[in-house]
C-alpha positions in Angstrom: 0.0 0.0 0.0 1.4 3.4 -0.9 2.0 6.2 1.6 -0.8 8.3 0.1 -3.3 5.5 0.5 -2.4 4.9 4.2 -2.7 8.7 4.9 -6.2 8.9 3.4 -7.3 5.8 5.3 -6.1 7.3 8.6 -8.0 10.5 7.9 -11.2 8.7 7.2 -11.0 6.7 10.3 -10.9 9.8 12.6 -14.4 10.4 14.0 -15.5 14.0 14.8 -17.1 14.1 18.3 -20.8 14.9 18.3 -21.8 18.3 19.6 -24.2 18.1 22.5 -27.4 20.2 22.5 -26.2 22.2 25.5 -22.9 23.0 23.7 -24.8 24.1 20.6 -27.1 26.3 22.7 -24.1 27.8 24.5 -22.4 28.5 21.2 -25.4 30.3 19.8 -26.8 32.2 22.8 -23.7 32.6 25.1 -22.1 30.9 28.1 -24.6 31.9 30.7 -27.8 31.8 28.6 -28.8 28.3 29.7 -28.7 29.3 33.4 -30.6 32.5 32.7 -33.4 30.7 30.9 -33.5 28.2 33.8 -34.0 31.0 36.3 -36.9 32.6 34.3 -38.6 29.2 33.6 -40.7 29.1 36.8 -42.0 32.6 36.2 -42.7 31.8 32.6 -44.7 28.7 33.7 -46.7 30.8 36.2 -47.4 33.5 33.5 -48.5 31.0 31.0 -50.7 29.0 33.4 -52.3 32.0 35.2 -52.3 34.7 32.5 -51.8 33.5 29.0 -54.0 30.4 29.2 -57.0 32.2 30.9 -56.7 35.0 28.4 -56.7 32.7 25.4 -59.6 30.7 26.9 -61.6 33.9 27.4 -60.9 34.9 23.8 -62.2 31.5 22.6 -65.3 31.8 24.8 -66.1 35.3 23.6 -66.3 33.9 20.0 -68.7 31.1 21.0 -72.2 30.7 22.4 -70.8 28.9 25.5 -73.1 28.7 28.5 -72.5 26.9 31.8 -73.4 23.3 31.6 -73.0 22.6 27.8 -70.2 23.0 25.2 -70.3 26.1 23.0 -70.2 26.5 19.2 -68.1 29.0 17.3 -70.2 32.0 16.3 -67.5 34.6 15.4 -68.0 38.1 16.6 -71.7 37.9 17.2 -71.3 38.5 21.0 -69.4 41.7 20.3 -72.0 42.9 17.8 -74.7 42.2 20.3 -73.1 44.1 23.2 -72.2 47.0 21.0 -75.4 47.6 19.1 -78.2 45.7 20.9 -77.4 45.7 24.6 -78.5 48.9 26.3 -77.1 47.9 29.6 -73.6 47.5 28.1 -73.8 51.0 26.7 -74.7 52.3 30.1 -71.9 50.2 31.6 -69.4 51.8 29.2 -70.5 55.3 30.2 -70.4 54.4 33.9 -66.9 53.0 33.6 -65.5 56.0 31.8 -67.1 58.4 34.3 -66.1 56.3 37.3 -62.4 56.0 36.2 -62.0 59.6 35.1 -63.5 61.3 38.2 -61.9 58.9 40.7 -58.4 59.2 39.2 -58.6 63.0 38.9 -59.7 63.3 42.5 -57.0 60.9 43.7 -54.3 62.9 41.8 -55.4 66.3 43.2 -56.0 65.3 46.8 -53.1 62.8 46.8 -50.7 65.6 45.8 -52.1 67.9 48.5 -51.9 65.2 51.1 -48.3 64.4 50.1 -47.4 68.1 50.5 -49.0 68.1 54.0 -47.1 65.0 55.0 -43.8 66.5 53.9 -44.5 69.6 56.0 -45.6 67.7 59.1 -43.0 67.9 61.9 -44.8 66.5 65.0 -46.1 62.9 65.0 -45.0 62.6 61.4 -44.4 58.8 61.6 -47.9 58.4 63.1 -49.6 60.4 60.3 -47.6 58.6 57.6 -48.7 55.3 58.9 -52.3 56.3 59.5 -52.7 57.5 55.9 -52.1 53.9 54.7 -55.0 52.4 56.7 -57.7 52.6 54.0 -55.3 51.1 51.5 -54.1 48.1 53.5 -57.4 47.2 55.1 -59.4 44.5 53.3 -61.6 45.9 50.5 -64.7 43.8 51.4 -64.4 44.9 55.1 -64.1 48.6 54.5 -66.7 48.6 51.7 -69.2 46.9 54.1 -68.5 49.7 56.5 -69.3 52.3 53.9 -72.4 50.3 53.0 -73.7 50.8 56.5 -72.8 54.5 56.3 -74.9 54.8 53.1 -77.7 52.5 54.3 -81.0 54.6 54.7 -81.8 53.0 58.1 -78.4 53.1 59.7 -76.7 55.9 57.8 -74.6 58.2 60.0 -74.8 60.8 57.3 -78.6 60.8 57.4 -78.5 61.0 61.2 -76.4 64.1 61.0 -78.7 65.6 58.4 -81.7 64.9 60.7 -80.1 66.8 63.6 -80.0 69.9 61.4 -83.6 69.3 60.1 -82.3 68.7 56.6 -83.5 66.3 54.0 -82.2 62.7 54.1 -81.2 60.7 51.1 -81.4 57.1 49.9 -77.7 57.1 48.9 -77.6 53.7 47.2 -81.2 53.9 45.8 -80.8 56.9 43.5 -78.9 56.4 40.2 -76.8 59.6 40.5 -76.1 59.3 44.2 -75.2 55.6 43.9 -72.6 56.2 41.2 -71.3 59.2 43.3 -71.1 56.9 46.3 -69.0 54.2 44.6 -66.7 56.8 43.1 -66.2 58.3 46.5 -65.4 55.0 48.1 -62.9 54.2 45.4 -61.3 57.6 45.8 -61.1 57.1 49.6 -59.5 53.7 49.2 -57.0 54.8 46.5 -56.0 58.1 48.0 -53.2 56.7 50.3 -51.5 55.0 47.4 -51.2 58.4 45.6 -50.2 60.3 48.8 -47.5 57.9 49.9 -46.0 57.5 46.5 -46.0 61.2 45.7 -44.5 61.8 49.2 -41.6 59.5 48.3 -41.2 61.5 45.1 -41.2 64.8 47.0 -38.5 63.6 49.4 -36.3 62.6 46.5 -36.2 66.2 45.1 -32.9 67.8 46.1 -33.3 70.5 48.7 -30.6 72.6 47.1 -33.0 73.4 44.2 -35.4 75.1 46.7 -32.6 76.9 48.4 -31.3 78.3 45.1 -34.9 79.4 44.1 -35.3 81.2 47.5 -32.0 83.0 46.8 -33.4 84.2 43.5 -36.5 85.4 45.3 -39.0 82.7 44.2 -42.2 82.4 46.3 -43.9 79.1 47.3 -46.1 79.0 44.2 -43.2 79.6 41.9 -41.1 76.8 43.6 -44.0 74.4 43.3 -44.7 75.2 39.7 -41.1 75.3 38.4 -39.4 72.7 40.6 -41.8 70.4 42.4 -44.3 69.7 39.7 -41.8 69.2 36.8 -39.7 66.8 38.9 -42.7 65.0 40.2 -44.4 64.4 36.8 -42.6 61.1 36.0 -43.7 59.7 39.3 -47.3 61.0 38.8 -47.5 59.5 35.3 -46.6 56.0 36.6 -49.0 56.3 39.5 -51.8 57.5 37.2 -51.1 54.6 34.8 -51.4 51.9 37.5 -54.4 53.6 39.2 -56.3 53.9 35.9 -55.8 50.2 35.2 -56.9 49.2 38.8 -59.9 51.6 38.7 -61.1 50.5 35.3 -61.0 46.8 36.5 -62.6 47.5 39.9 -65.0 44.9 41.1 -65.2 44.6 44.8 -66.4 48.1 45.8 -69.3 48.1 43.3 -70.3 44.5 43.9 -70.5 45.0 47.7 -72.2 48.4 47.7 -74.7 48.1 44.9 -74.4 44.9 42.8 -74.5 47.2 39.8 -77.8 48.8 40.8 -80.1 50.6 41.0 -81.3 50.0 37.4 -77.8 49.1 36.3 -76.6 52.6 37.0 -73.3 51.5 38.7 -72.3 48.6 36.6 -68.7 48.5 35.5 -67.1 46.1 33.0 -66.1 43.7 35.8 -69.4 43.6 37.5 -71.5 43.4 34.4 -69.2 40.6 32.9 -69.7 38.7 36.2 -73.4 39.2 36.1 -73.7 38.0 32.5 -71.1 35.2 32.6 -71.7 33.7 36.1 -75.1 34.8 37.4 -76.8 34.5 34.0 -74.6 31.6 32.9 -73.9 33.2 29.5 -70.1 32.7 29.5 -69.7 33.8 25.9 -71.3 37.2 26.4 -69.6 37.7 29.7 -66.2 37.0 28.2 -66.9 39.5 25.4 -67.8 42.2 27.9 -64.6 41.6 29.9 -62.4 41.6 26.9 -63.9 44.9 25.7 -61.8 46.4 28.5 -58.5 45.1 26.9 -58.2 47.6 24.0 -59.1 50.5 26.4 -56.3 49.4 28.8 -53.8 49.1 25.9 -54.7 52.6 24.7 -54.3 54.0 28.2 -50.9 52.3 28.7 -49.5 53.4 25.4 -50.7 57.0 25.9 -49.3 57.2 29.4 -45.9 55.8 28.5 -45.6 58.2 25.6 -46.4 61.1 28.0 -43.7 59.8 30.4 -41.1 59.7 27.6 -41.9 63.2 26.6 -41.6 64.6 30.1 -38.5 62.9 31.3 -35.1 61.8 30.1 -35.1 58.7 32.3 -35.1 55.4 30.5 -38.2 53.3 31.2 
């Protein structure tokens, strides 16, 4: 056998070691990528099981005539057409939700900012006041709402008792359409105010004191310092608070359900309570899912709008 033949035979007999899957993954994504994906795997499983799967299931139900107790059939967007053009209660619910969220969030912003400024100025018992402000927010929603239900009840209402002492007219707070909607807005405002106040207070504390001292040196008054220093530096914090509060307010369920069950005459129904009524109480899962999913594009619009406003008003990276 020639030397060239022996050389070619030796080359063909050499076996290239097989590359394992982990080595290929490491070569493509990096040395620590496998560990990173392993760390986020539990959170991914939770998100898929508790968020993605229920969301996909609700989308499927909204496109079917599913009712409790029997399988549903695919009907396309008929449920959405029904609630948009034929369901008068849904149209009232849409109006109630927009009024409820807008008024409640605006009140929480205004009074939350004022309360945060008062907390910053407090010198005596400041720890007590800062802790006491949080009580409405940390207390159970059902418990505090039951307390307000007693306050608004016509037979046990402390408000009506005070009005009687001054020979004034008493009201059926939860029996009148306008008063009932005002009552649920007020309770939501009362419960969400501490979140705004404490978060804005943290933002106020983070503002450098040197800026105020420099403004005082230039002769600026309290209003000028607030308008040109406090408010601009607090806007990024306020934008994030408003974003989260708007999402929570639009999706509110407990306060309305405990106080009014959506009444009187469906005047306080929100998306969550009306979807529950249609889907669970009336067993119409398809229509209930369509009502609840109608809130999704509204929330997407709110999130995009708020994030754009934050990017315009600050140089901080989100």
